[in-house]
C-alpha positions as CSV (number, residue, x, y, z in Angstrom):
1,M,-4.0,20.7,18.2
2,S,-6.2,17.9,19.6
3,A,-6.6,14.5,18.1
4,G,-10.1,15.5,16.9
5,D,-8.7,18.3,14.9
6,S,-6.2,16.2,13.0
7,H,-8.2,16.2,9.7
8,N,-9.4,19.8,9.7
9,H,-6.5,21.1,7.7
10,D,-6.5,23.4,4.7
11,H,-6.4,21.5,1.4
12,D,-3.5,22.3,-1.0
13,I,-2.0,20.5,-4.0
14,R,1.6,21.1,-5.1
15,L,2.8,19.5,-8.3
16,R,6.4,19.5,-9.2
17,G,7.3,18.6,-12.8
18,R,4.4,16.1,-13.2
19,S,6.4,13.7,-11.1
20,E,6.0,14.7,-7.5
21,L,2.7,15.5,-5.9
22,E,2.1,16.8,-2.4
23,I,-1.5,17.0,-1.0
24,T,-2.5,18.4,2.3
25,G,-5.9,18.2,4.0
26,V,-6.1,14.4,3.3
27,Q,-8.5,12.6,5.6
28,K,-8.2,9.1,4.1
29,V,-6.5,7.1,1.4
30,S,-9.4,5.0,0.0
31,S,-7.3,3.0,-2.5
32,F,-4.2,3.1,-4.6
33,D,-2.2,1.2,-7.1
34,V,0.5,2.1,-9.7
35,H,-2.2,3.7,-12.0
36,A,-4.5,5.5,-9.6
37,F,-5.0,6.9,-6.1
38,E,-8.4,7.6,-4.4
39,L,-8.2,10.1,-1.6
40,V,-10.8,11.8,0.7
41,T,-9.7,15.4,1.4
42,T,-11.3,18.3,3.2
43,A,-12.3,19.5,-0.3
44,G,-14.0,16.3,-1.4
45,H,-13.0,13.0,-3.0
46,L,-9.9,13.3,-5.2
47,H,-8.9,10.8,-8.0
48,I,-5.3,10.9,-9.2
49,E,-4.4,9.1,-12.4
50,G,-0.9,8.3,-13.6
51,D,1.8,5.7,-14.3
52,A,4.3,4.1,-11.9
53,L,2.6,5.9,-9.0
54,H,3.8,5.2,-5.5
55,M,3.2,6.7,-2.1
56,K,6.4,8.3,-0.9
57,H,5.0,9.6,2.4
58,F,1.7,9.6,4.4
59,D,1.4,11.5,7.6
60,V,-2.0,10.6,9.0
61,Q,-1.9,13.2,11.9
62,A,-0.9,16.1,9.6
63,G,-3.1,14.9,6.7
64,I,-0.2,15.0,4.1
65,V,0.3,12.6,1.3
66,R,3.3,12.6,-1.1
67,I,3.0,10.7,-4.4
68,E,5.7,10.1,-7.0
69,G,5.4,8.8,-10.5
70,R,4.0,10.2,-13.8
71,I,1.0,12.3,-13.0
72,I,-1.6,12.3,-15.8
73,G,-4.6,13.9,-14.1
74,L,-6.5,15.0,-11.0
75,Q,-10.2,15.0,-10.6
76,Y,-12.5,15.9,-7.7
77,D,-15.7,14.0,-7.2
78,D,-18.2,15.5,-4.8
79,D,-20.8,12.8,-5.3
80,A,-20.8,10.8,-2.0
81,K,-22.2,7.7,-3.8
82,K,-19.0,7.3,-5.9
83,K,-16.6,6.4,-3.1
84,T,-14.1,4.3,-4.9
85,F,-12.7,3.9,-8.4
86,V,-14.0,0.3,-8.6
87,G,-17.5,1.5,-7.6
88,R,-17.5,3.9,-10.6
89,L,-16.4,1.1,-12.9
90,L,-19.2,-1.2,-11.8
91,R,-22.0,1.4,-12.3
């Protein structure tokens, strides 16, 4: 696989017991803190909400992110104008 193909992976989400989340097809981690993650995936922008969230692993080349903590919700946002959580708050 060439370097230009590094972000053309299938997108999958695996949730284990609402405490471990593995996401493939991740192109970019836009922002994160203990309550939310904003990711850009091959399927669109993904917002993850939770408590005590932390990134356990991020493989840029493979496009894999592993998040641990209490997962409350996942939401896709296909609107390109809403790129960050803060941007949506300031609307």
